[in-house]
C-alpha positions, 0 to 999 in steps of 0.5 A: 483511497482513504487513509486508515487512521483515527485522529489522535492515534496516527502511527509514526511507523506505518500508514494504512490505506483502505483498498478501493473496491474491485482491487484484489489486495493480494495480487497488488502485493504480489505484483509489487514485489515480483515486478518492482521489488516493492514490499508493502503489507496487507491488513491483519485480522478482520482488515485482511484483504481490505487495506495495505500497510506502508512501513515508514520507518528505517532507512527509507529515503524520499526517492525510495517512497517516490519509486514505491508509490510510482510502482503502486500507481503502475500496478493498480492502473494495470489492474483497472483502477481509475484515477 
C-alpha cells in the first residue's frame, strides 16, 4: 500500500493510504467498525473508494494505533489481501 501525500504538504491530522486493487473499500470500513469498533474514513470526491483516511489527532495513544492497525490487517487478510 502507498501513502497518499505529496512531499512538502503532508498532513499532521490525517494519513491517507491508497487502497490496493481488489479490496472493496466500503466493506473494509464496515467490517472495521462492526467487527472491531475501529473507525477510519474513506476518500472524498474523486478519491471515494480509492483510499482510506486515518485520523491522527486527538486522544489517540500508541496502543490505540497498534490495535487499529491489527484490526485493519485482520480485515484485509480475511478479504484476500496478500502481504
